[in-house]
Structure formats: structure tokens, C-alpha cells
C-alpha positions as a Markdown table, in Angstrom:
| # | Residue | x | y | z |
|---|---|---|---|---|
| 1 | Met | 98.1 | 97.3 | 118.1 |
| 2 | Lys | 96.6 | 95.1 | 115.3 |
| 3 | Ile | 92.9 | 95.1 | 115.2 |
| 4 | Arg | 90.2 | 93.7 | 112.8 |
| 5 | Ile | 87.6 | 96.2 | 111.8 |
| 6 | Leu | 83.9 | 95.1 | 112.3 |
| 7 | Glu | 82.1 | 98.2 | 111.1 |
| 8 | Ser | 83.1 | 100.9 | 108.6 |
| 9 | Ile | 85.0 | 103.7 | 110.2 |
| 10 | Ala | 87.1 | 106.7 | 109.2 |
| 11 | Ser | 89.8 | 108.6 | 111.0 |
| 12 | Ser | 91.6 | 111.7 | 110.0 |
| 13 | Val | 94.9 | 110.2 | 111.2 |
| 14 | Glu | 94.5 | 106.5 | 110.4 |
| 15 | Gly | 92.3 | 106.7 | 107.3 |
| 16 | Gly | 89.1 | 104.8 | 106.3 |
| 17 | Phe | 88.5 | 101.1 | 106.8 |
| 18 | Gly | 85.8 | 98.6 | 106.1 |
| 19 | Pro | 84.6 | 95.4 | 107.8 |
| 20 | Gly | 87.3 | 92.7 | 107.7 |
| 21 | Asp | 90.2 | 95.0 | 107.3 |
| 22 | Val | 93.2 | 94.2 | 109.6 |
| 23 | Val | 95.1 | 97.4 | 110.6 |
| 24 | Asp | 97.9 | 98.3 | 112.9 |
| 25 | Trp | 96.3 | 101.1 | 114.8 |
| 26 | Gly | 98.8 | 103.6 | 116.0 |
| 27 | Asp | 97.3 | 104.5 | 119.4 |
| 28 | Lys | 96.9 | 101.5 | 121.6 |
| 29 | Lys | 94.4 | 103.3 | 123.9 |
| 30 | Glu | 92.2 | 104.2 | 120.9 |
| 31 | Ala | 92.4 | 100.6 | 119.6 |
| 32 | Glu | 91.3 | 99.3 | 123.0 |
| 33 | His | 88.4 | 101.7 | 123.0 |
| 34 | Leu | 87.3 | 100.5 | 119.5 |
| 35 | Ile | 87.4 | 96.9 | 120.7 |
| 36 | Lys | 85.5 | 97.8 | 123.9 |
| 37 | Thr | 82.7 | 99.5 | 121.9 |
| 38 | Gly | 82.4 | 96.6 | 119.4 |
| 39 | Val | 83.7 | 98.5 | 116.4 |
| 40 | Ala | 86.8 | 96.2 | 116.2 |
| 41 | Glu | 88.3 | 93.0 | 117.6 |
| 42 | Pro | 91.9 | 92.0 | 118.4 |
| 43 | Ala | 93.5 | 90.6 | 115.2 |
| 44 | Arg | 94.7 | 87.1 | 115.7 |
| 45 | Glu | 97.5 | 85.5 | 113.6 |
| 46 | Lys | 96.3 | 82.7 | 111.4 |
| 47 | Arg | 98.2 | 79.6 | 112.1 |
| 48 | Gly | 98.3 | 76.6 | 109.9 |
| 49 | Arg | 99.0 | 75.7 | 106.3 |
| 50 | Lys | 99.6 | 78.4 | 103.7 |
| 51 | Glu | 97.6 | 78.1 | 100.6 |
| 52 | Thr | 99.6 | 77.8 | 97.4 |
| 53 | Ala | 98.7 | 77.4 | 93.8 |
| 54 | Thr | 100.0 | 74.6 | 91.7 |
| 55 | Pro | 100.4 | 74.8 | 87.9 |
| 56 | Pro | 97.9 | 72.6 | 85.9 |
| 57 | Asp | 99.4 | 69.5 | 84.3 |
| 58 | Val | 97.4 | 69.8 | 81.1 |
| 59 | His | 97.5 | 72.9 | 78.8 |
| 60 | Glu | 94.2 | 73.8 | 77.3 |
| 61 | Thr | 94.0 | 74.9 | 73.8 |
| 62 | Ala | 91.1 | 76.7 | 71.9 |
| 63 | Ser | 89.5 | 74.9 | 69.0 |
| 64 | Leu | 87.2 | 76.2 | 66.4 |
| 65 | Asp | 84.7 | 73.5 | 65.5 |
């Protein structure tokens, strides 16, 4: 079950995670318990536009004045 961590936690099986980390928690029952206690929330898929980078039109050059 995918969850978003709200507080820092560590597990001997899953590892250590910090706030904002999205993890696929192996045991669904444990994941639901973490959500119920407020340590995590269900991870929602982001829908919408993907952000992409575009190359600049002008190339900058260094000058020594």
C-alpha cells in the first residue's frame, strides 16, 4: 500500500523515512495502522501536467571586462 509519511519513522523491515516520503509499505495492515495513528496518509497519484524543462534560446558567454 502506498503511503506518504508525515513524521520521521524507522522500521527494521522497511527502513527509515522522513516527512514527505512516499513509500510502498509491504504490510497493508501496518500501513493502515500508520494512517489511523496520524503518522502517514494514503498517497494519492498526482494528476495533471508533467513539468518539463526547455532549453534556453540564447547561449550565455562569460566576458572579462
